[in-house]
N, C-alpha and C positions, 0 to 999 in steps of 0.2 A: 810091439810093434803091428806083426800081420794080423793079430785078434783086433786090431783099434781100425785097421783099413777095411778089415771083413764087415764089422762093425757100422763102420762110416757108410760102405756099398750097402749092406741092406737098407740101414738107415735112407740113403737116397732113394733107392727103389720102393720102398715104402711112399716117399712123400709123391713119387710119381707116378704110383699106382692110385692115390688117394686123390691126385687133382685129376686124372684120367675119369673116376670116379664121380666127380663134382663137374664133370662137363654135362651140359643139358643134353639130353639125348631126344627129348620130345619135339616130336616133328613140330614145323611152321608153315603154315597153309597162307596162300594170298587170296584175297576176297576177290580179286578180279578171274581167279582159275575156278571157284565157286558161281559166278554169275553166269547167266546164258540158259540154254533148255535142257534138260535130263530128262532121261526117259527110265522107269522103275520097271527092273527086271522083263525087259521085251514086252511089258502090258501094256494097255490102252491110257496106263496113270502116268502123268506127266506133272515136272515143275517146273518153273521159270523162275530165277533170281534176278530180278532187274537192278539197275543202276539208279531205278526212281527214288528219292528221298521222300520218306513217309513223314519224318516229324523232325523236330527240333534237335529231339534227343540223338538223333543220328541213327535210326531203324530206317531200312530201306526196304522196299516192297518186292513183295512175290507173290505169285498164287498158282494153285495147282488145279489140276482138272482130271476128268475120266472120259477120253476123247470119244467112249462110247455112249455116253452121255450127254456131252456137250463139248463143241471145239472152243479153243484158245479165241478164235474171232468173235464168239458168243460171249464168253468171258469179257472180254475187253467192252464191247458193246454193251452189256448188262452194266461195267462198271461207269462208262460215258454216260449212260442212262441214270444212274443213280447218283452221278456226283462224286461220288467217293467208292473206295473199296468196299465186297460186301462178304456174302460167304465164297470162300474156295478162297480168298485173298490172304494174305498173311504179311504182316512186316516182321524184319529181320534183322538181327546184330549178328556179325562174324568176327570171331576172335583169331586172331593168328593161329594161338597154341590150339584150335580145333573147338572151342565152345561155339553152337550155333546157338542161337535164341531165337524162337520165333512167337509172336503172339497172332494167334489165328483168329481173323473179323469174323463177325456174324452182323449180318441185317438185322435181327429182331433187337431193338432196343442198344445198339451199340455195343454188344457184348464182347469179349476178347478173353479168348484162351490159350494161356502162355506153354507154350511146350521147352521142354531143353534137350538138345543134342549133343553129342560129343562126334566129331567128323574122325574117324579111324583112319581112311584113306583118300586123298584128294589127288588128282592127275589130270591131265588133259583131257581126258577120256573118262574117269572113272571117279564116283561119287560112293564113299560107302560112311552110313554111319548109324548109330543106335541113340534111342532115347537115355537120357542120364540114369532115370531109376530102373532103366530094363534093358539090360545088355546084350537080353534074346532077342530082343526086337529090333533087330539089324534091316536097314534098307540099303539096295543097292542100285544105283542109278549109271546110266551111260550116257554120256554127253553127246545130243541132237547135233549134226553138223548142219546148220541152215546155208539155206543159199543166199549168195548175197545179192542185194538189192540194186 
């Protein structure tokens, strides 16, 4: 009898441990946390993930720039003049499990360059991601607090 109680307890422990292992431990992120202005490594490099819809497929618009070359206002003015996004702009789709799909838009003949990233950290103030095919190419960003308009 004692042996069967021990076996029953051991089996119950095994079931509990197995179910704990099946819990999804992968992080879940919110699109709203990604959106906004980010600065890369305290450099002159910035990226903005907007809420502006890019196309009917669900992509949103974003853009990146080097503040030592041009500022955000110049990039926005160029887009207004062109009537569409061009160099420096990308459309993106973000999945809660951390997949970030970007398609960089080019002025020349409407070229598009797809890029795949994995977000490994996303908080109110930090963003860390790497290229899906190159885990060593890690990008670190700090969220820029923008003045209220």
